[in-house]
C-alpha positions, 0 to 999 in steps of 0.5 A: 477468490476473496478472503475477508478479515471482517465479518461481512460474507460475500456471496458467489465469491470463489475461495482464494487459492492457497498459493495466492493467500500465502503470497499476500500474507507474506506481502503484508508481513514483509511490509510490517517488518520493513524499515530503513535498516533492512531495505536491502531485502526488497530484492527478495520480494521484487523482480529487477524489472518491477513497476511500482505505481502509487498516487504520486509516483511511477517507478520502473526497476528495482534500483529506482524502487530501492532509492524511493524507499531509501528516501521514504523511510529515512524520516518515517517514525513508524508504519504498520499495515492491517489487511482487511481483505484479500483476493487472488489467484496464481499470478495476481492478487489484491489486498485492501489494507489500513496503514498507520504511520507517523512521519516527521514531515506530516502532522507533526509526526502524529499517527495517521491512518490511511485506507488503501488497496494494493494490486500485485502481479507476480513474475514466474520466479515468484517475485512481484513484477507489478505493484500498484497502490490505490489510496486517498492522498488527501487522507494521507497528506493534504488534510494534515496541511492547514491551507491545503486541508481547508481548500480540499474541504471547500472543494469537497463541499462544492462537489457534494452540493452539485 
């Protein structure tokens, strides 16, 4: 059930199904082609009743998801994903990824790298009905805001000493 794009071999792992692998590769490819100019294509990937969750939002419905992406991609300079590992079966899948992006409002528009994982569930019609992203918001945003970076650094130090 797991395919890794790294050299580490996992023992006792069942192979990912061909259908799941195709869906997951399509998902990563879709996001690598997504931009503020083609957001209408979200309806091809997502079911009208999709639930989208990330560390900041819980969004219900395709219309709300399109509004979220309209806002998110409005000032995004670039964004790309590299799949690290994939696991899946007929109705659900997981992708661990590394995202590189630049956004005018974060770190002066410099390139930022974030590691994360996405959990996906597909509806009977083949579109995504559930999408949940897991990633470190500190890695994405907080460490690039001077006062917040200092504060989160101090908190991490205290936790490491406990």
